[in-house]
C-alpha positions as CSV (number, residue, x, y, z in Angstrom):
1,M,43.4,-106.1,-73.1
2,T,40.7,-107.6,-70.9
3,R,41.2,-108.3,-67.2
4,D,41.3,-112.1,-67.8
5,R,43.9,-111.7,-70.5
6,R,46.0,-109.4,-68.4
7,S,45.9,-111.9,-65.5
8,G,46.9,-114.7,-67.9
9,A,49.9,-112.6,-69.2
10,F,51.1,-111.8,-65.7
11,A,50.7,-115.4,-64.6
12,A,52.8,-116.6,-67.6
13,L,55.4,-113.9,-66.8
14,A,55.6,-115.1,-63.2
15,L,55.9,-118.8,-64.2
16,D,58.5,-118.3,-66.9
17,V,60.6,-115.5,-65.6
18,V,60.0,-114.2,-62.0
19,I,59.6,-117.4,-60.1
20,P,62.5,-119.3,-61.8
21,L,64.9,-116.4,-61.1
22,A,63.7,-116.1,-57.5
23,V,64.1,-119.9,-56.9
24,F,67.6,-119.9,-58.4
25,Y,68.9,-117.1,-56.3
26,L,67.2,-118.2,-53.1
27,A,68.6,-121.7,-53.6
28,R,72.1,-120.3,-54.2
29,A,71.8,-118.1,-51.1
30,A,70.8,-121.2,-49.1
31,G,74.0,-122.9,-50.2
32,V,72.5,-125.2,-52.9
33,N,75.0,-126.0,-55.7
34,Q,74.6,-124.3,-59.1
35,W,73.4,-127.4,-60.9
36,L,70.6,-128.2,-58.4
37,A,69.6,-124.6,-58.2
38,L,69.1,-124.5,-62.0
39,L,67.2,-127.7,-61.9
40,L,64.8,-126.3,-59.2
41,A,64.4,-123.1,-61.2
42,A,63.0,-125.2,-64.1
43,V,60.2,-126.6,-62.0
44,A,57.9,-123.6,-62.4
45,P,57.8,-123.5,-66.2
46,A,57.4,-127.3,-66.3
47,A,54.5,-127.0,-63.9
48,G,52.9,-124.3,-66.0
49,I,53.0,-126.5,-69.1
50,G,51.6,-129.5,-67.1
51,W,48.7,-127.4,-65.8
52,T,47.8,-126.1,-69.3
53,W,47.8,-129.7,-70.6
54,A,45.6,-130.9,-67.6
55,R,43.0,-128.2,-68.4
56,Q,43.0,-128.5,-72.2
57,R,43.8,-132.1,-72.6
58,R,46.1,-131.4,-75.4
59,L,49.7,-130.2,-76.1
60,D,50.2,-127.5,-78.7
61,P,53.5,-127.5,-80.7
62,T,55.1,-124.8,-78.5
63,A,54.4,-126.8,-75.3
64,V,55.8,-129.9,-77.0
65,F,59.0,-128.1,-77.9
66,V,59.4,-126.7,-74.4
67,I,59.1,-130.1,-72.8
68,T,61.4,-131.7,-75.3
69,S,64.1,-129.1,-75.0
70,M,63.9,-129.2,-71.2
71,A,64.1,-133.0,-71.2
72,L,67.1,-133.0,-73.5
73,S,69.0,-130.3,-71.7
74,L,68.4,-132.0,-68.3
75,L,69.7,-135.3,-69.8
76,V,72.8,-133.5,-71.0
77,A,73.3,-131.9,-67.6
78,L,72.8,-135.3,-65.8
79,V,75.4,-136.9,-68.0
80,T,77.9,-134.1,-67.9
81,G,77.1,-132.5,-64.6
82,D,77.5,-129.2,-66.3
83,A,75.3,-126.4,-65.0
84,R,76.2,-124.3,-68.1
85,A,74.4,-126.9,-70.3
86,L,71.2,-126.1,-68.4
87,L,71.8,-122.4,-68.9
88,A,72.4,-122.7,-72.6
89,R,69.0,-124.5,-72.8
90,E,67.2,-121.1,-72.7
91,S,68.6,-120.3,-76.1
92,W,66.7,-123.2,-77.6
93,L,63.4,-121.8,-76.7
94,T,64.0,-118.2,-77.6
95,G,65.7,-119.3,-80.9
96,A,62.6,-121.4,-81.7
97,V,60.3,-118.5,-81.0
98,G,62.3,-116.3,-83.3
99,L,62.2,-118.9,-86.1
100,W,58.5,-119.4,-85.5
101,I,57.8,-115.7,-85.8
102,L,60.0,-115.5,-88.9
103,G,58.3,-118.5,-90.5
104,S,54.9,-117.0,-89.9
105,L,55.7,-114.3,-92.5
106,A,55.7,-117.0,-95.2
107,T,52.2,-118.2,-94.2
108,G,50.6,-114.9,-95.2
109,R,49.4,-114.3,-91.6
110,P,52.2,-113.0,-89.4
111,F,52.5,-114.2,-85.8
112,L,52.1,-110.7,-84.3
113,L,48.8,-110.2,-86.1
114,D,47.3,-113.1,-84.3
115,V,48.8,-111.9,-81.0
116,A,47.4,-108.4,-81.5
117,E,43.9,-109.8,-82.2
118,K,44.0,-112.2,-79.2
119,V,44.9,-109.5,-76.7
120,S,42.5,-106.8,-78.1
121,P,38.8,-106.3,-77.5
122,P,36.6,-107.9,-80.1
123,A,35.9,-104.7,-82.0
124,A,39.6,-103.9,-82.3
125,A,40.4,-107.4,-83.3
126,R,37.8,-107.2,-86.1
127,R,39.3,-103.8,-87.2
128,F,42.8,-105.3,-87.4
129,E,41.4,-108.1,-89.5
130,R,39.9,-105.6,-91.9
131,L,43.1,-103.5,-92.0
132,W,45.2,-106.6,-92.7
133,A,42.9,-107.5,-95.7
134,D,42.5,-104.0,-97.1
135,D,45.3,-101.7,-96.1
136,P,48.9,-102.1,-97.4
137,V,50.3,-99.6,-94.8
138,F,49.0,-101.7,-92.0
139,R,50.3,-104.9,-93.6
140,R,53.8,-103.6,-94.1
141,W,53.8,-102.5,-90.5
142,I,52.8,-105.9,-89.2
143,V,55.4,-107.6,-91.3
144,L,58.1,-105.2,-90.0
145,A,56.9,-105.8,-86.4
146,S,57.1,-109.5,-86.8
147,A,60.6,-109.3,-88.5
148,A,61.8,-107.0,-85.7
149,W,60.6,-109.3,-82.9
150,S,62.0,-112.4,-84.7
151,A,65.4,-110.7,-84.9
152,A,65.3,-109.9,-81.2
153,F,64.6,-113.5,-80.2
154,L,67.2,-114.9,-82.6
155,L,69.8,-112.5,-81.4
156,D,68.9,-113.3,-77.8
157,A,69.4,-117.0,-78.5
158,V,72.9,-116.4,-79.7
159,I,73.8,-114.1,-76.7
160,R,72.4,-116.6,-74.2
161,V,74.8,-119.3,-75.4
162,V,77.7,-116.9,-75.2
163,L,76.7,-115.8,-71.7
164,A,76.2,-119.4,-70.6
165,Y,79.8,-120.3,-71.4
166,T,81.7,-117.1,-70.7
167,I,80.4,-115.4,-67.5
168,D,80.0,-116.5,-63.9
169,V,77.2,-119.1,-63.7
170,D,75.4,-117.3,-60.9
171,S,75.1,-114.2,-63.1
172,V,73.8,-115.9,-66.2
173,P,70.0,-116.1,-65.4
174,V,69.6,-112.4,-64.6
175,A,71.9,-111.4,-67.5
176,G,69.9,-113.5,-69.9
177,T,66.6,-112.0,-68.7
178,V,67.9,-108.5,-68.9
179,T,69.2,-109.2,-72.4
180,L,65.9,-110.4,-73.7
181,V,64.0,-107.4,-72.1
182,V,66.4,-104.9,-73.7
183,L,66.2,-106.6,-77.1
184,V,62.4,-106.7,-77.1
185,V,62.2,-103.0,-76.0
186,V,64.6,-102.0,-78.8
187,A,62.6,-104.0,-81.3
188,Q,59.3,-102.6,-80.1
189,G,60.8,-99.1,-80.2
190,V,61.7,-99.6,-83.9
191,V,58.2,-100.8,-84.6
192,M,56.5,-97.9,-82.8
193,V,58.7,-95.3,-84.6
194,H,57.9,-96.8,-88.0
195,G,54.2,-97.0,-87.0
196,R,54.1,-93.3,-86.2
197,R,55.9,-92.3,-89.4
198,S,54.0,-94.5,-91.7
199,G,50.6,-93.7,-90.2
200,A,50.0,-97.3,-89.2
201,L,49.5,-96.4,-85.5
202,A,46.8,-94.0,-86.4
203,L,45.0,-96.8,-88.3
204,V,45.3,-99.1,-85.3
205,R,43.8,-96.4,-83.1
206,G,40.9,-95.9,-85.5
207,Q,41.9,-92.3,-86.3
208,H,41.8,-92.8,-90.0
C-alpha cells in the first residue's frame, strides 16, 4: 500500500470510528445528554462525506446511502427523542455494506478483488487481474473472502440492533465498534487459513 493510500485509510478510520467515539464520550463526560452526544458524534462522518463531494463534485452510491440513512435516522430521533434510534442507525450502513459485498459476487467481479487492486502497487494489481482471469484457485479464494466479509458485516448489523435496544446507551458505541472489529478479524482469519491451505496466498505473493 502506498503512503497516500495508507494516509487515506487512516483518515477514513479516524472520521468514521475514532473521532465519533471520542466526541460521544467527551460530550457525555461534560454532562451532555445521550441524544445530543450521539448527534454530535455523527458530525465527523457527515463532514467527511461533504468534503469528498466538494473535491470530486459527485456522490457515489455509498455516499448517497450514508447521507440518506443518517437523515432518516436523525428524523426518527427528532420525532421520537429516542437516542437508541440513532444507535440502531449504524446497522443500516454495515448491513448495506454486507449486502453490497454479497451482491458483487453475482457481477462476476467480487468487491474484495477491486479493493485488493486499489490498495496494492500497480505491478501487484496487474498480477491479481491475471490471476483472477486465469487461476481457479485464486478465484475461489477471492469469492470465499468476499463471502466471509459479507457475513461479518451482515452479522454485525443484526448485533448492532440488539445492542442498541438491550444494553446501556453509553456502552453501545464502543460495544458496536468492538463487535465489528472482532467479526472482521475472525472473517479475515478464515480467509488467511484457507489461503495458506489452498495455495492462494503463495499466488498472491508471486511465489508460484
